[in-house]
C-alpha positions as a printed NumPy array, in Angstrom:
array([[ -7.173, -26.332,  15.542],
       [ -7.154, -22.525,  15.599],
       [ -5.103, -21.145,  18.473],
       [ -6.636, -19.237,  21.373],
       [ -4.193, -17.374,  23.57 ],
       [ -4.826, -15.93 ,  27.   ],
       [ -4.917, -12.151,  27.389],
       [ -2.242, -12.449,  30.086],
       [  0.112, -14.548,  27.929],
       [  3.097, -12.23 ,  27.688],
       [  5.07 , -14.648,  25.502],
       [  3.115, -13.828,  22.328],
       [  4.047, -11.497,  19.508],
       [  1.167,  -9.093,  18.854],
       [  0.869,  -8.049,  15.205],
       [ -1.457,  -5.113,  14.557],
       [ -2.944,  -5.381,  11.068],
       [ -3.205,  -8.335,   8.673],
       [ -2.344,  -6.874,   5.258],
       [  0.766,  -7.216,   3.109],
       [  3.012,  -6.487,   6.091],
       [  1.136,  -7.8  ,   9.127],
       [ -0.575, -10.769,   7.482],
       [  2.649, -12.049,   5.971],
       [  4.664, -11.399,   9.139],
       [  2.077, -13.204,  11.311],
       [  2.168, -16.272,   9.067],
       [  5.96 , -16.317,   8.697],
       [  6.383, -16.167,  12.485],
       [  3.712, -18.822,  13.06 ],
       [  5.463, -21.127,  10.59 ],
       [  8.623, -20.771,  12.704],
       [  6.802, -21.826,  15.87 ],
       [  6.309, -18.32 ,  17.291],
       [  2.986, -17.655,  19.029],
       [  1.181, -14.728,  17.393],
       [ -1.961, -12.747,  18.186],
       [ -3.003, -10.666,  15.169],
       [ -5.377,  -7.78 ,  15.847],
       [ -7.488,  -6.702,  12.876],
       [ -9.784,  -3.659,  13.029],
       [-12.112,  -5.032,  10.355],
       [-14.063,  -8.205,   9.734],
       [-13.252, -11.227,   7.596],
       [-14.416, -11.524,   3.993],
       [-13.424, -14.402,   1.749],
       [-13.882, -14.809,  -2.027],
       [-17.457, -16.08 ,  -1.676],
       [-18.303, -12.851,   0.186],
       [-16.868, -10.439,  -2.4  ],
       [-19.342,  -8.643,  -4.653],
       [-18.76 ,  -7.67 ,  -8.273],
       [-20.398,  -4.295,  -7.81 ],
       [-18.26 ,  -1.224,  -7.218],
       [-20.354,   0.754,  -4.756],
       [-21.551,  -2.251,  -2.751],
       [-18.005,  -3.576,  -2.538],
       [-16.697,  -0.181,  -1.465],
       [-19.191,  -0.178,   1.405],
       [-18.206,  -3.724,   2.354],
       [-14.42 ,  -3.338,   2.332],
       [-13.284,   0.291,   2.512],
       [-11.843,   1.933,   5.621],
       [-14.504,   4.578,   6.271],
       [-13.639,   5.6  ,   9.854],
       [-13.332,   9.35 ,  10.31 ],
       [-10.188,  11.062,   9.076],
       [ -9.439,  14.641,   8.16 ],
       [ -7.228,  16.204,   5.512],
       [ -5.294,  19.407,   4.84 ],
       [ -2.793,  20.676,   2.302],
       [ -3.184,  21.675,  -1.324],
       [ -3.745,  18.176,  -2.769],
       [ -6.937,  17.652,  -4.735],
       [ -8.071,  14.985,  -2.233],
       [ -8.469,  17.583,   0.569],
       [-10.913,  19.483,  -1.645],
       [-12.873,  16.691,  -3.299],
       [-12.605,  13.775,  -0.827],
       [-11.797,  15.512,   2.46 ],
       [-12.945,  12.61 ,   4.649],
       [-11.369,   9.914,   2.476],
       [ -7.634,  10.522,   2.082],
       [ -7.109,   6.89 ,   1.111],
       [ -8.948,   4.092,  -0.645],
       [ -7.805,   1.249,   1.595],
       [ -9.471,  -1.748,   3.197],
       [-10.652,  -2.439,   6.742],
       [-10.74 ,  -6.231,   6.82 ],
       [ -8.619,  -9.317,   7.376],
       [ -6.084,  -9.181,   4.576],
       [ -6.042,  -5.4  ,   4.603],
       [ -5.589,  -3.681,   1.27 ],
       [ -4.27 ,  -6.905,  -0.308],
       [ -7.984,  -7.517,  -0.904],
       [ -8.335,  -4.338,  -2.977],
       [ -4.909,  -4.019,  -4.616],
       [ -4.454,  -4.512,  -8.351],
       [ -1.631,  -7.046,  -7.992],
       [  1.285,  -5.189,  -9.626],
       [  4.476,  -6.633,  -8.098],
       [  7.681,  -4.832,  -9.041],
       [ 11.117,  -4.765,  -7.455],
       [ 12.764,  -1.459,  -6.644],
       [ 15.581,  -0.536,  -8.997],
       [ 19.   ,  -0.54 ,  -7.324],
       [ 19.431,   3.246,  -7.472],
       [ 16.082,   3.826,  -5.735],
       [ 17.4  ,   2.43 ,  -2.444],
       [ 19.887,   5.316,  -2.399],
       [ 17.778,   8.308,  -3.421],
       [ 19.815,  10.842,  -1.445],
       [ 23.022,   9.755,  -3.147],
       [ 21.431,   9.298,  -6.587],
       [ 19.387,  12.499,  -6.751],
       [ 21.594,  14.756,  -4.664],
       [ 20.2  ,  17.75 ,  -2.812],
       [ 16.617,  18.42 ,  -3.901],
       [ 15.346,  21.665,  -2.431],
       [ 12.37 ,  21.164,  -0.115],
       [ 12.727,  17.38 ,  -0.124],
       [ 13.794,  15.364,   2.914],
       [ 15.622,  12.643,   0.984],
       [ 17.5  ,   9.892,   2.779],
       [ 19.18 ,   6.671,   1.692],
       [ 17.634,   3.406,   2.863],
       [ 19.966,   1.533,   5.25 ],
       [ 19.532,  -1.536,   2.985],
       [ 20.044,  -2.074,  -0.742],
       [ 18.959,  -4.171,  -3.706],
       [ 21.608,  -6.833,  -3.206],
       [ 20.529,  -7.476,   0.385],
       [ 16.857,  -7.548,  -0.629],
       [ 17.229,  -9.763,  -3.73 ],
       [ 16.742, -13.155,  -1.989],
       [ 13.736, -11.798,  -0.095],
       [ 12.24 , -10.452,  -3.308],
       [ 12.546, -13.949,  -4.805],
       [ 10.799, -15.452,  -1.764],
       [  8.061, -12.808,  -2.03 ],
       [  7.569, -13.425,  -5.763],
       [  7.255, -17.16 ,  -5.14 ],
       [  4.821, -16.607,  -2.261],
       [  2.638, -14.291,  -4.352],
       [  2.997, -16.302,  -7.574],
       [  4.16 , -13.238,  -9.492],
       [  3.916, -13.616, -13.273],
       [  7.04 , -13.198, -15.421],
       [  9.164, -14.309, -12.453],
       [ 10.327, -17.855, -11.756],
       [  8.816, -19.943, -14.533],
       [  5.412, -18.263, -14.394],
       [  3.972, -16.953, -17.66 ],
       [  2.551, -13.471, -18.101],
       [ -1.167, -12.769, -18.168],
       [ -2.945, -12.284, -21.504],
       [ -3.571,  -8.739, -22.697],
       [ -7.129,  -7.4  , -22.807],
       [ -8.34 ,  -4.694, -25.212],
       [ -7.251,  -1.939, -22.831],
       [ -3.752,  -3.412, -22.956],
       [ -3.714,  -3.886, -26.736],
       [ -4.516,  -0.185, -27.297],
       [ -1.885,   0.759, -24.693],
       [  0.779,  -1.523, -26.214],
       [  0.172,  -0.341, -29.775],
       [  0.491,   3.299, -28.713],
       [  3.602,   2.573, -26.645],
       [  5.36 ,   0.849, -29.521],
       [  4.409,   3.649, -31.918],
       [  6.275,   6.038, -29.577],
       [  9.312,   3.762, -29.497],
       [  8.801,   2.492, -25.961],
       [ 10.355,  -0.951, -25.498],
       [  9.578,  -2.038, -21.931],
       [  5.893,  -2.774, -22.424],
       [  4.139,  -6.006, -21.392],
       [  1.297,  -7.304, -19.234],
       [  3.402,  -6.818, -16.14 ],
       [  4.603,  -8.719, -13.124],
       [  1.338,  -9.453, -11.39 ],
       [  0.44 , -11.423,  -8.251],
       [ -2.425, -12.905, -10.267],
       [ -2.243, -16.487, -11.457],
       [ -1.852, -16.921, -15.209],
       [ -2.305, -20.678, -14.581],
       [ -3.597, -22.645, -11.599],
       [ -0.982, -22.263,  -8.864],
       [ -0.612, -22.688,  -5.108],
       [ -4.15 , -24.082,  -4.648],
       [ -5.554, -21.006,  -6.392],
       [ -7.319, -20.811,  -9.75 ],
       [ -6.01 , -19.031, -12.825],
       [ -7.374, -15.54 , -13.515],
       [-10.877, -15.675, -14.998],
       [-10.583, -12.148, -16.485],
       [-13.723, -10.963, -14.685],
       [-12.486,  -7.395, -14.295],
       [-13.357,  -6.699, -10.636],
       [ -9.817,  -6.892,  -9.235],
       [-10.365,  -3.903,  -6.903],
       [-13.469,  -5.508,  -5.38 ],
       [-11.716,  -8.621,  -4.077],
       [-10.959, -11.523,  -6.422],
       [-13.895, -13.938,  -6.295],
       [-11.69 , -16.645,  -7.823],
       [ -8.757, -16.265,  -5.456],
       [ -6.501, -15.932,  -8.509],
       [ -5.075, -12.687,  -7.13 ],
       [ -2.929, -13.148,  -4.036],
       [ -4.297, -11.739,  -0.792],
       [ -3.087, -12.514,   2.706],
       [ -6.78 , -12.954,   3.637],
       [ -7.019, -16.378,   2.005],
       [ -3.363, -17.457,   1.769],
       [ -1.05 , -16.422,   4.61 ],
       [ -3.674, -15.921,   7.316],
       [ -5.362, -19.364,   7.087],
       [ -1.959, -21.042,   6.671],
       [ -0.704, -19.32 ,   9.793],
       [ -3.844, -20.359,  11.666],
       [ -3.349, -23.956,  10.515],
       [ -0.063, -24.13 ,  12.44 ],
       [ -1.868, -23.627,  15.746],
       [  0.437, -20.675,  16.46 ],
       [ -1.723, -17.813,  15.127],
       [ -4.901, -16.34 ,  16.571],
       [ -6.592, -13.603,  14.531],
       [ -8.987, -11.348,  16.431],
       [-11.329,  -9.513,  14.109],
       [-13.031,  -6.194,  14.901],
       [-10.163,  -5.41 ,  17.275],
       [ -9.46 ,  -1.687,  17.019],
       [ -6.226,  -0.767,  18.764],
       [ -6.39 ,   2.172,  21.155],
       [ -2.808,   2.286,  22.442],
       [  0.377,   0.364,  23.007],
       [  1.498,   0.103,  26.659],
       [  4.998,   0.006,  28.149],
       [  6.685,  -0.592,  31.507],
       [  8.944,   1.623,  33.609],
       [ 11.975,   0.457,  31.668],
       [ 10.372,   1.671,  28.426],
       [  9.731,  -1.798,  26.945],
       [  6.325,  -2.373,  25.375],
       [  4.236,  -4.814,  27.381],
       [  0.913,  -5.081,  25.599],
       [ -1.81 ,  -3.597,  23.442],
       [ -5.165,  -2.167,  24.462],
       [ -7.943,  -2.592,  21.896],
       [-11.68 ,  -2.173,  21.578],
       [-13.649,  -5.258,  20.547],
       [-16.814,  -5.292,  18.439],
       [-18.963,  -4.503,  21.494],
       [-16.833,  -1.546,  22.542],
       [-15.152,  -3.307,  25.459],
       [-11.543,  -2.335,  26.128],
       [ -9.236,  -5.362,  26.26 ],
       [ -5.551,  -5.703,  27.087],
       [ -3.416,  -8.321,  25.352],
       [ -0.005,  -8.681,  26.926],
       [  2.955,  -9.143,  24.595],
       [  6.617, -10.045,  24.332],
       [  6.95 ,  -8.092,  21.087],
       [  4.589,  -5.696,  19.278],
       [  4.665,  -5.253,  15.486],
       [  2.644,  -2.381,  14.026],
       [  1.271,  -2.834,  10.508],
       [ -1.75 ,  -0.561,  10.264],
       [ -0.884,   1.369,   7.077],
       [  0.809,   4.774,   6.985],
       [ -2.092,   6.572,   8.693],
       [ -3.035,   4.21 ,  11.491],
       [  0.509,   3.14 ,  12.41 ],
       [  1.753,   6.624,  13.348],
       [ -1.644,   7.387,  14.851],
       [ -1.244,   4.426,  17.224],
       [  2.241,   5.545,  18.25 ],
       [  1.062,   9.125,  18.837],
       [ -2.062,   7.992,  20.717],
       [  0.237,   5.904,  22.98 ],
       [  1.979,   8.969,  24.447],
       [  2.865,   8.706,  28.138],
       [  4.87 ,  10.607,  30.74 ],
       [  7.974,   8.692,  29.629],
       [  7.171,   9.235,  25.928],
       [  5.267,  12.552,  25.887],
       [  5.519,  12.889,  22.078],
       [  4.339,   9.358,  21.405],
       [  6.138,   6.024,  21.257],
       [  9.365,   5.71 ,  19.232],
       [  9.345,   9.439,  18.523],
       [ 12.603,  10.749,  20.014],
       [ 13.501,  11.927,  16.491],
       [ 10.193,  13.765,  16.079],
       [  9.768,  11.844,  12.812],
       [  6.685,   9.77 ,  13.66 ],
       [  4.018,  10.795,  11.169],
       [  6.38 ,  12.864,   9.01 ],
       [  7.559,  12.297,   5.433],
       [  4.235,  10.905,   4.238],
       [  4.381,   9.78 ,   0.608],
       [  1.558,   8.636,  -1.67 ],
       [  3.396,   8.328,  -4.988],
       [  3.053,  10.817,  -7.803],
       [ -0.177,   9.633,  -9.395],
       [ -2.737,  10.667, -11.964],
       [ -4.614,   8.991, -14.799],
       [ -5.055,   9.444, -18.51 ],
       [ -8.241,   8.264, -20.19 ],
       [ -8.931,   8.513, -23.909],
       [-11.872,   7.809, -26.203],
       [-11.719,   6.207, -29.63 ],
       [-13.971,   5.713, -32.661],
       [-14.364,   2.009, -31.894],
       [-15.358,   0.179, -28.682],
       [-12.533,  -0.813, -26.328],
       [-14.568,  -2.179, -23.391],
       [-11.649,  -1.599, -21.053],
       [-13.486,  -3.122, -18.101],
       [-13.105,  -6.613, -19.561],
       [-10.146,  -8.554, -18.237],
       [ -7.589,  -7.863, -15.539],
       [ -7.805,  -4.306, -14.197],
       [ -4.077,  -3.497, -14.313],
       [ -2.246,  -6.104, -16.428],
       [ -0.214,  -3.73 , -18.561],
       [  2.861,  -1.594, -17.938],
       [  5.258,   0.745, -19.724],
       [  8.518,   1.017, -17.757],
       [ 10.682,   3.114, -20.086],
       [ 10.024,   6.286, -18.04 ],
       [ 10.85 ,   4.712, -14.666],
       [ 14.543,   5.522, -15.123],
       [ 16.319,   8.384, -13.352],
       [ 16.968,  11.016, -16.028],
       [ 17.061,  14.626, -14.751],
       [ 17.101,  15.947, -18.33 ],
       [ 13.305,  15.513, -18.258],
       [ 13.083,  18.197, -15.568],
       [ 12.691,  16.024, -12.468],
       [ 14.498,  13.356, -10.463],
       [ 13.238,   9.776, -10.262],
       [ 10.864,   8.123, -12.684],
       [  7.368,   6.806, -13.196],
       [  5.445,   3.829, -14.539],
       [  2.4  ,   3.849, -16.803],
       [ -0.039,   1.041, -15.991],
       [ -3.325,   0.056, -17.599],
       [ -6.347,   0.877, -15.457],
       [-10.078,   0.668, -15.882],
       [-12.699,   1.999, -13.522],
       [-16.364,   1.067, -13.696],
       [-18.927,   3.757, -14.446],
       [-19.689,   4.625, -10.794],
       [-16.048,   5.358,  -9.954],
       [-15.394,   6.954, -13.314],
       [-18.2  ,   9.4  , -12.576],
       [-16.853,  10.031,  -9.066],
       [-13.173,  10.428,  -9.951],
       [-13.127,  11.942, -13.453],
       [-14.22 ,  15.372, -12.258],
       [-16.186,  15.501,  -8.98 ],
       [-18.965,  18.06 ,  -8.903],
       [-18.775,  18.604, -12.641],
       [-21.781,  18.456, -14.887],
       [-22.518,  19.602, -18.369],
       [-21.83 ,  18.41 , -21.861],
       [-18.092,  17.812, -21.535],
       [-18.576,  15.518, -18.56 ],
       [-21.662,  13.675, -19.775],
       [-20.254,  13.035, -23.251],
       [-17.161,  11.524, -21.645],
       [-19.355,   9.06 , -19.765],
       [-21.481,   8.485, -22.869],
       [-18.281,   7.364, -24.609],
       [-17.378,   4.941, -21.805],
       [-17.545,   1.861, -24.047],
       [-14.962,   3.435, -26.382],
       [-12.614,   4.476, -23.571],
       [ -9.128,   3.224, -22.656],
       [ -7.309,   4.17 , -19.477],
       [ -3.986,   4.182, -17.7  ],
       [ -2.698,   5.07 , -14.256],
       [  0.515,   6.988, -13.7  ],
       [  2.633,   6.1  , -10.666],
       [  5.999,   7.618,  -9.853],
       [  8.378,   8.453,  -7.052],
       [  7.251,  11.432,  -4.99 ],
       [  9.512,  13.43 ,  -2.721],
       [  9.373,  12.931,   1.045],
       [  8.723,  16.231,   2.815],
       [  8.59 ,  16.777,   6.576],
       [  5.513,  18.948,   6.142],
       [  3.63 ,  16.068,   4.484],
       [  2.587,  14.328,   7.625],
       [  0.028,  12.5  ,   9.711],
       [ -0.879,  14.159,  13.007],
       [ -3.591,  13.674,  15.61 ],
       [ -6.673,  15.834,  15.168],
       [ -7.854,  16.236,  18.751],
       [-10.915,  18.201,  17.596],
       [-12.334,  15.134,  15.855],
       [-12.694,  11.713,  17.468],
       [-13.635,   8.329,  16.052],
       [-16.328,   5.928,  17.268],
       [-14.059,   4.901,  20.166],
       [-13.357,   8.465,  21.287],
       [ -9.794,   8.469,  19.956],
       [ -8.354,  11.494,  18.099],
       [ -8.401,  10.795,  14.362],
       [ -5.548,  11.039,  11.902],
       [ -5.215,  14.257,   9.944],
       [ -3.363,  13.774,   6.676],
       [ -1.564,  16.857,   5.378],
       [ -0.14 ,  16.669,   1.875],
       [  1.035,  19.102,  -0.772],
       [  2.888,  18.196,  -3.952],
       [  6.597,  18.947,  -4.212],
       [  7.701,  20.829,  -7.344],
       [  9.37 ,  17.598,  -8.522],
       [  6.052,  15.733,  -8.214],
       [  4.291,  18.381, -10.305],
       [  6.961,  18.361, -13.03 ],
       [  6.849,  14.562, -13.178],
       [  3.039,  14.492, -13.391],
       [  3.001,  17.014, -16.245],
       [  5.547,  14.926, -18.15 ],
       [  3.537,  11.772, -17.469],
       [  0.274,  13.378, -18.641],
       [  1.998,  14.445, -21.852],
       [  3.467,  11.001, -22.507],
       [  0.253,   9.212, -21.561],
       [ -1.69 ,  11.4  , -23.978],
       [  0.913,  10.74 , -26.686],
       [  0.46 ,   6.966, -26.254],
       [ -3.235,   7.281, -27.039],
       [ -2.87 ,   9.932, -29.716],
       [ -0.491,   7.591, -31.546],
       [ -3.393,   5.168, -32.033],
       [ -6.061,   7.71 , -33.002],
       [ -7.637,   8.902, -29.748],
       [-10.514,  11.327, -30.314],
       [-10.416,  12.912, -26.839],
       [ -7.92 ,  12.822, -23.953],
       [ -8.859,  13.171, -20.272],
       [ -5.915,  13.818, -17.935],
       [ -7.376,  13.036, -14.496],
       [ -6.021,  14.285, -11.142],
       [ -5.055,  11.84 ,  -8.379],
       [ -7.742,   9.825,  -6.593],
       [ -7.711,   9.065,  -2.856],
       [ -4.401,   7.39 ,  -2.108],
       [ -3.758,   3.668,  -2.272],
       [  0.049,   3.708,  -1.964],
       [  0.534,   5.179,   1.497],
       [  4.191,   5.246,   2.484],
       [  6.577,   6.809,   4.98 ],
       [  5.474,   8.276,   8.357],
       [  7.686,   5.813,  10.35 ],
       [ 10.665,   5.76 ,   8.084],
       [ 13.728,   3.546,   8.178],
       [ 17.052,   5.249,   8.842],
       [ 20.634,   4.33 ,   9.701],
       [ 20.795,   7.179,  12.232],
       [ 18.143,   7.364,  14.967],
       [ 17.811,  11.13 ,  14.579],
       [ 16.628,  10.816,  10.958],
       [ 13.821,   8.302,  11.281],
       [ 11.797,   5.916,  13.419],
       [ 13.09 ,   2.381,  12.711],
       [ 16.379,   0.688,  11.886],
       [ 17.127,  -1.597,   8.926],
       [ 15.066,  -4.431,  10.481],
       [ 12.014,  -2.271,  11.137],
       [ 12.796,  -2.209,  14.871],
       [ 12.118,   1.18 ,  16.413],
       [ 15.287,   3.04 ,  17.352],
       [ 13.863,   3.848,  20.791],
       [ 12.226,   0.577,  21.913],
       [ 13.849,  -2.812,  21.312],
       [ 10.648,  -4.878,  21.261],
       [  8.536,  -2.542,  19.119],
       [  8.599,  -2.996,  15.334],
       [  7.015,  -1.345,  12.299],
       [  6.017,  -3.891,   9.668],
       [  4.196,  -2.03 ,   6.899],
       [  4.773,   0.592,   4.188],
       [  5.14 ,   3.322,   6.792],
       [  8.763,   2.186,   7.251],
       [  9.62 ,   3.21 ,   3.659],
       [ 12.501,   5.693,   3.578],
       [ 11.637,   6.745,   0.031],
       [  8.901,   5.523,  -2.297],
       [ 10.68 ,   4.538,  -5.544],
       [  8.554,   4.447,  -8.71 ],
       [  7.218,   0.918,  -8.232],
       [  3.966,  -0.245,  -6.668],
       [  4.986,  -1.017,  -3.061],
       [  3.295,  -4.288,  -2.064],
       [  6.032,  -6.675,  -3.206],
       [  8.594,  -4.691,  -1.193],
       [  6.338,  -4.665,   1.889],
       [  6.   ,  -8.461,   1.641],
       [  9.753,  -8.952,   1.108],
       [ 10.523,  -6.78 ,   4.144],
       [  7.999,  -8.737,   6.231],
       [  9.605, -12.085,   5.319],
       [ 13.011, -10.643,   6.202],
       [ 11.732,  -9.14 ,   9.455],
       [ 10.197, -12.457,  10.506],
       [ 13.578, -14.143,  10.098],
       [ 15.178, -11.437,  12.225],
       [ 12.561, -11.429,  15.006],
       [ 12.53 , -15.219,  15.283],
       [ 16.335, -15.179,  15.425],
       [ 16.404, -12.525,  18.135],
       [ 13.835, -14.473,  20.175],
       [ 15.914, -17.655,  19.867],
       [ 19.013, -15.776,  21.033],
       [ 17.113, -14.412,  24.011],
       [ 17.482, -10.795,  22.837],
       [ 13.716, -10.293,  22.702]])
């Protein structure tokens, strides 16, 4: 029996967003007997609904509401209305993600201490560390069924991986394998093994890849403690005269404004929508937006240092066959300033279908160089580069009051410019990525600039001191005791690893804390 809670029930926890943070948090709380209303801006799509067609799937799943961009990043020029390739649906971007599930390295929790003063960067240590997070990482790996953890075998390597591995080993790299992936290598947790179809970004039709859409959300609903409201677009979070949040106003599918009262509100709308909600909730008591006494809401946006390297060969590779991203080289993820930058980066196999390859390789380009690259698609191999980028106050999400969305709300403007450290790291990564392919006889190399972001981090960062960030070590806002941030926007720094596993681990940990505080009567 799926729960149905009254709008005036002020004993519920309202979770905004149902992705890696919100979906997991909602389920974890429901399993503990806490009543939860989850508000999701998108609709619900399950594996039978997913389509193995890139453009059609993009139209089905992507968050296409208006946004604007500024800064010197390539996205502002080539994809000005699409700063991120994320999902608007139950399950959030866990529908679209590739599945890479990596723990932070111990030193990455303490970037300020490890890297020292980096000019122009707003580095800060996390108020937590690897030792504290280790048991939650294990719980997250077990929940997601991460390969090469527990007793779960790794995925097989496709041709894209075999080219990648051979080149890596020729260069002397040692940490190369098919990765720690939240994709079943054998039937597990009522989900099939990976069928190697190759449409991981379009939603896994087999359910082999973990997504909160068809794991945590239905399990939470089965407890009778979770109600998910689809097509519920949050307008603002309300508070009382004492400054405690009391509820959430949202537009339903028909454009009606509803008010759900709440005991606790947890915001998990990704690093654009979460600060946007706080800023759009400004009031006479909180003129700069909720939880913003530090002025840090929206600031320190990170997207990871990214880029891609594609290469063509004399023989067919057919990189699109098999898992999209089951392959990683981790030798460069160390901190080694002798390379000319702080922090490190991963190299991960990646294939894009022809439509996205044409869109992302070089937008607006035409001519022989571009067309011959696409002509050689069958003989192409590809990798994605992902590394730690530097938080900067000027990289930020603000409200653009000149542009409103379909509900009349100011949209998010995303301003981003690379830090010098990001640029130095990307150049090194391009060089090493090219060397991997050259070592196995590549005929042409295509270093490709970053696409619209998928790893959106920061903007409501965690800090020990209230003046430096937005939330404390539990994700509770420094300013308001019953308002929490539960997504990647709470990241203090980005580390070099794909962020989803850490978001899930933090959500499991936060659920323990919130349930405990409710039991004690502190919430």
